[in-house]
C-alpha angles and dihedrals in degrees: 000000000000142000122221127211138190111209127185108210133187113229126192137201095080096115137306110331091342129127141177127220115222132184112233126188123216134192115201140169114279090250093064115109126212088257091054092048090050090053092049091052093047090057095054114117114270097016111133123236107280084009101147104100099172138000131183141162116257136181125259094257092054088048092053092048090048093051088052090051090051089061089061097043108112095209096050092046091049092047092051092046091049092051092047093048093051093045089054091049091054091053093050 
């Protein structure tokens, strides 16, 4: 069994002293507390220090809809492509 979370995170690297807030959706083991989920989100690549603005438990359907929305989020797509590009450069 799983728990599902919606987390609003502050991301940086969008210009001098600028940031963007992005909703992220997490699936965790049922034993994970809200504090644990907050810690997991705060360790995600690109999240600013003290970057978790909001976290709340959601149902599985909301999680699935949110994961689909993440695929269309320009910032998340760009972040993943940037990470993948630089990982490939390191291997070459």
